N, C-alpha and C positions, 0 to 999 in steps of 0.2 A: 742785316748782314749775317746774322746767325742762321737765318733760313737759307741763305746762299751757301753757307758752309755746310749745312745739313744736306742740302741738295747735292752738293759736290761730293760729300762723303758717301751718300747713297749711290751716286753714280759710280764712284770708285769701287764700292762694294759689288755693284752689279757687273761692272767690267771685270773685276777680279773673279767673280763667280763664273762668268762666261769663259774666261781664260782657263779656269780650273776645269770646267766641263770639257773644254777643247783638249786640254792635256789628258784628262781621263779617257776621252774618246780616242785620242791618238794611242794611248797606252793599250786600250782594249783591242784596237785594230792591229797594233804591233804584236800583241799576245796571240791573237787569232792567226796572224800570218806565221808566227813562229810555230804554233801548233800544227798548222797545215804543212809547213816544211818538215817538221819532225815526223808527222804521219807519213808523208811521201818518202822520206828517207827510210823510215822503218819498213814500209812496203817494199822499197827497193832491196833492202837487206834481206827481207823474208824471201823475195823472189830469187835473189842470189843464192841464199842458203838452200832453197828448194831445188834450184837447178844443179847445185853442187851435189846434193844428196841424190838427186835423180841420176846424175852422171855416175856417181859411185855405185848406185844400184845397178845401172845398166852394165857397168864394167864387171861387177860381181856376177851378174847373170851370164855375160859372155864368157867369163872365165869358167864358170861351172858347166855351161852348156858345151864348152870345148872338151872338158874332162868327161862329160857323159858320152860324147862321141868316141873317145878312147875306150870307155867302159863297154860300149856297144861292140866295138871291134874286138875287145878282149873276150867278151861273152860269145861272140860268133866263133872265134878261134877255139874256145873251150868246148863249145857245142859240137863243132866239126870233129875235134879230137875224140869226144865221147862217142859220137856216131861211128867213127872209124873203129874204135875199140869194140863196140857192140857188133859191128859187122864181122870183125876178125873172130870174136868169140863164137858168133853164130856159124861161121864157116868151119871152125874147128869141130864143133859138136853136131853139125847138121847130118853128117853121115851116120853117127851113132843114133841120133834121134830117128832118122829114116829107118834104120835097121830095127830099132825097137818097135816102131809103129808097124812095120811089115810083120814082125814076129807076132805081135799081139792081134793084128787083123787076120792073119792067116792061121793062127792057132785055133784048133777046133776043140771045144770043151764038150764033154759028154754029160 
């Protein structure tokens, strides 16, 4: 009878060990599943953050490129004004310059 009790006790231990292995296996699988979910969620957050940063960057670029267009227009206007000013100065002194050149070209030095 003692051998029957011993056999039953060993069988109970083997069953308990098998159940413990199953519990551990389930816990490992659950842990892996949770890690995969956490990784996927982190990847989604990174993608969202990246897209937000990219959108902010594109917005900043569009804002600065718009102001560069106004800078180009302003520089074109300033250049046109300077050219006009130089033309006016040249027209005021051109007769004096022509007269001075004629005087020096026609003057005979001995």
